[in-house]
Backbone as numpy.savetxt, mean C-alpha at the origin, in Angstrom:
# Nx Ny Nz CAx CAy CAz Cx Cy Cz
-10.79 -15.51 -7.28 -10.33 -14.80 -6.50 -10.01 -13.37 -6.35
-10.61 -13.52 -4.82 -10.51 -11.43 -4.39 -9.15 -11.38 -4.25
-8.41 -11.10 -5.12 -7.04 -10.59 -4.58 -6.84 -9.10 -3.60
-7.65 -8.32 -3.09 -7.61 -7.44 -2.53 -7.87 -7.58 -1.50
-7.54 -8.70 -0.89 -7.70 -9.13 0.79 -6.10 -9.29 1.07
-5.90 -8.83 3.14 -4.60 -9.23 3.55 -4.31 -10.24 2.70
-4.40 -11.65 3.27 -4.14 -12.83 2.95 -3.65 -12.87 1.52
-3.80 -12.40 0.52 -3.71 -12.18 -0.73 -2.23 -11.80 -0.73
-2.32 -10.20 -0.54 -1.32 -9.20 -0.10 -0.16 -9.47 0.41
-0.21 -10.88 1.22 0.78 -11.14 1.85 1.67 -12.48 0.68
0.54 -13.06 -0.31 1.48 -14.22 -0.84 2.13 -12.85 -1.67
1.48 -11.90 -2.33 2.39 -10.90 -3.42 3.65 -9.98 -2.75
3.66 -10.03 -1.12 5.19 -9.77 -0.52 5.70 -10.60 -0.45
5.69 -11.61 -0.12 6.06 -12.88 0.02 7.12 -13.44 -1.74
6.10 -13.03 -2.69 6.77 -13.15 -3.58 7.64 -12.51 -4.30
7.54 -10.93 -4.05 8.22 -9.70 -3.96 9.48 -9.78 -3.45
9.60 -10.11 -2.14 10.70 -10.24 -1.33 11.64 -11.33 -1.38
11.14 -12.19 -2.45 12.23 -13.22 -3.45 12.89 -12.52 -3.94
12.94 -11.38 -4.04 13.59 -10.97 -5.52 14.34 -9.73 -4.93
14.42 -9.54 -4.07 15.09 -8.09 -3.50 16.36 -8.63 -2.87
17.39 -8.42 -3.08 18.69 -8.32 -2.75 18.54 -8.95 -1.02
19.52 -9.63 -0.89 19.52 -10.45 0.52 19.99 -9.88 1.48
20.53 -9.13 1.54 21.06 -7.82 2.29 20.21 -6.73 2.66
19.47 -6.76 2.12 18.04 -6.12 2.56 17.00 -7.07 2.67
16.88 -8.21 2.19 16.16 -8.79 3.46 16.39 -9.71 4.53
17.32 -9.22 4.45 18.02 -9.53 6.20 17.86 -8.41 7.46
17.08 -7.18 6.55 17.07 -6.01 7.06 15.57 -6.02 8.42
14.76 -6.83 7.06 13.23 -7.20 7.35 13.26 -8.64 8.62
12.70 -8.06 10.20 12.40 -9.04 11.22 11.82 -9.89 10.18
12.15 -11.14 10.92 11.73 -12.58 11.04 9.91 -12.63 11.25
9.96 -12.08 11.98 8.72 -11.91 12.91 7.58 -11.66 11.46
7.82 -10.28 10.98 7.02 -10.25 9.80 6.94 -11.19 8.60
8.06 -11.32 8.43 7.67 -13.10 7.47 7.19 -13.98 8.15
7.63 -14.06 8.72 6.91 -15.57 9.85 5.50 -15.23 9.29
4.83 -14.03 9.79 3.48 -13.63 9.99 2.94 -13.88 8.64
3.80 -13.32 7.38 3.13 -13.26 5.88 3.01 -14.32 5.59
3.70 -15.64 6.17 3.36 -16.88 6.09 2.36 -17.61 6.65
2.17 -17.11 7.63 1.61 -18.20 8.55 -0.10 -17.71 7.91
-0.43 -16.09 7.39 -1.82 -16.09 7.17 -1.65 -15.55 6.10
-0.69 -16.24 4.76 -0.72 -15.68 3.39 -2.04 -16.79 3.24
-3.01 -16.40 1.82 -3.73 -17.22 1.25 -3.10 -18.60 0.56
-3.11 -19.44 0.88 -2.46 -20.68 0.03 -3.37 -20.84 -0.92
-4.22 -20.22 -1.49 -4.79 -20.63 -2.61 -4.64 -19.49 -4.40
-4.01 -18.38 -3.25 -3.80 -17.58 -4.34 -2.54 -17.46 -5.22
-2.46 -17.49 -6.02 -1.10 -17.73 -7.04 -0.73 -16.27 -7.68
0.77 -15.63 -7.19 0.90 -14.71 -7.75 2.39 -14.79 -7.61
2.88 -14.72 -9.55 3.90 -14.56 -10.19 4.77 -13.07 -10.15
5.24 -12.88 -9.67 6.00 -11.61 -9.58 7.09 -11.52 -10.58
7.58 -10.70 -11.77 8.49 -10.89 -12.83 8.66 -9.65 -13.42
9.62 -9.05 -14.27 10.05 -7.95 -15.14 8.49 -7.75 -15.87
7.56 -8.62 -16.11 6.15 -8.61 -16.73 5.19 -7.76 -16.36
4.84 -8.68 -15.14 4.11 -8.52 -14.05 4.43 -7.36 -12.94
4.26 -6.66 -12.69 4.97 -5.90 -11.58 3.54 -4.97 -10.89
2.27 -5.86 -11.11 0.94 -5.64 -11.25 0.80 -5.50 -9.46
0.54 -5.09 -8.57 0.29 -5.43 -7.34 -1.18 -4.95 -6.34
-1.56 -5.67 -5.61 -2.32 -4.71 -4.97 -2.21 -4.06 -4.20
-3.19 -2.45 -4.23 -2.71 -1.25 -3.48 -2.76 -1.44 -1.90
-3.18 -3.00 -0.68 -2.41 -3.11 0.16 -1.18 -3.97 0.16
-0.95 -4.25 -0.75 0.51 -4.86 -1.06 1.68 -4.01 -0.78
1.11 -2.45 -2.02 2.55 -1.85 -2.11 2.05 -0.87 -0.37
0.84 -0.92 -0.18 1.22 -0.18 1.36 1.97 -1.21 2.07
1.90 -2.45 2.23 3.09 -3.17 3.33 4.76 -2.93 2.89
4.91 -2.80 1.24 6.14 -2.87 0.97 6.78 -1.65 0.93
5.39 -0.66 1.07 5.89 0.76 1.32 6.58 1.24 3.00
5.78 0.46 3.50 6.61 0.61 5.00 7.59 -0.45 5.59
7.42 -1.86 5.07 8.25 -2.20 5.01 10.19 -1.66 5.06
9.67 -0.99 3.74 11.58 -0.16 3.35 11.80 0.88 3.92
10.47 1.60 4.12 10.37 3.07 5.15 11.14 2.60 6.69
10.77 1.58 7.23 10.85 1.06 8.51 12.07 0.22 8.38
12.04 -0.31 7.58 13.62 -1.69 7.74 14.55 -1.48 6.42
14.20 -0.94 5.19 15.53 -0.90 4.61 15.94 0.76 4.49
15.44 1.61 4.26 15.81 3.04 3.94 16.64 4.18 4.83
17.27 3.95 4.30 18.61 4.91 4.61 17.13 6.45 5.56
18.51 7.33 6.20 17.75 8.11 6.65 17.20 9.37 5.55
17.81 9.60 4.78 17.46 10.24 3.62 16.16 9.84 3.39
16.20 8.84 2.78 15.21 7.87 1.90 13.57 7.72 2.79
14.07 7.44 4.45 12.64 7.33 5.18 12.16 9.54 5.36
12.80 10.51 5.21 12.38 11.32 5.45 11.86 11.58 4.09
12.10 11.10 2.97 11.66 11.72 1.37 10.17 10.86 1.51
10.48 9.78 1.54 8.95 8.81 1.98 7.84 9.76 2.89
8.65 9.78 3.97 7.37 10.18 4.89 6.93 12.08 4.62
7.75 12.37 3.84 6.94 13.76 3.17 6.48 13.38 2.06
6.27 12.31 1.58 5.56 12.05 -0.28 4.05 11.50 0.75
3.96 10.41 2.06 2.38 10.26 2.33 2.45 11.47 2.92
2.98 12.68 4.25 2.05 13.32 4.28 1.58 14.64 3.43
2.22 14.59 2.37 1.78 15.35 1.34 -0.02 14.33 0.69
0.35 13.34 0.39 -0.73 12.09 0.34 -2.10 12.95 0.99
-1.47 12.63 2.22 -2.33 12.61 3.25 -3.18 14.22 3.06
-2.70 15.04 3.32 -3.05 16.57 2.55 -3.85 16.71 1.38
-3.46 15.81 0.68 -4.15 15.99 -0.84 -5.76 15.31 -0.47
-5.49 13.84 0.72 -6.77 13.34 0.72 -8.00 14.00 1.37
-6.70 14.68 2.51 -7.87 15.61 3.00 -8.67 16.66 2.27
-8.14 17.17 1.31 -8.57 17.95 0.45 -9.68 17.82 -0.35
-9.40 16.26 -1.05 -10.37 16.04 -1.61 -11.89 15.96 -0.61
-11.27 15.37 0.50 -12.22 14.53 1.16 -13.56 16.21 1.52
-12.50 17.38 1.93 -12.98 18.09 2.24 -14.15 18.85 0.67
-13.49 18.91 -0.36 -14.12 19.55 -1.52 -15.62 18.48 -1.52
-15.36 17.87 -1.89 -16.49 16.55 -2.06 -17.18 16.39 -1.05
-17.51 16.79 0.32 -18.53 16.56 1.28 -18.75 17.78 1.59
-18.47 19.47 1.03 -18.71 20.52 1.42 -19.84 20.57 1.51
-20.50 21.07 2.70 -21.93 21.13 2.38 -22.65 22.26 1.14
-22.11 22.96 0.54 -22.45 23.86 -0.17 -22.69 22.92 -1.28
-21.72 21.96 -1.65 -21.71 21.16 -2.79 -22.70 20.16 -2.79
-22.80 19.87 -1.38 -23.57 18.13 -1.10 -25.16 19.17 -1.67
-25.22 20.49 -1.25 -26.71 20.90 -1.81 -27.15 21.19 -2.97
-26.12 21.26 -4.07 -26.30 22.10 -4.99 -26.77 21.26 -5.74
-26.43 20.03 -5.76 -27.18 19.13 -7.03 -28.71 19.35 -6.31
-29.07 18.74 -5.42 -30.52 18.97 -4.83 -31.65 20.20 -5.48
-30.60 21.66 -4.87 -31.45 22.56 -5.13 -31.27 23.34 -7.18
-30.62 22.68 -7.42 -30.84 22.68 -8.90 -31.94 22.75 -9.64
-33.05 23.14 -10.10 -33.80 23.09 -11.11 -35.03 23.75 -10.16
-34.53 23.97 -8.46 -36.03 24.52 -7.58 -35.48 25.95 -7.80
-37.20 26.14 -7.72 -36.62 28.17 -7.76 -37.41 28.46 -6.31
């Protein structure tokens, strides 16, 4: 089973949300929970416990957004947004470096006179 799909991620999200405090769970709109329920992969099984904290990248992204948008206080939201911006800057820098025209043609011109 490919657990890198959104329906599989929804299974992971729903399982993880079962383990958060009720007061935090109630902050998440029921429409979101119902969406995850309606669109989850019913064949995929994910069990969250202290020994299994591995989740898909898509599920992590969804959890970060749920936390930032519905649970985090103003200070936490600010820190999360700052981290996300820094990650974007880092990703753009890596793309620029990877796809730099000089670098792209450097390999092809090696060995040529």
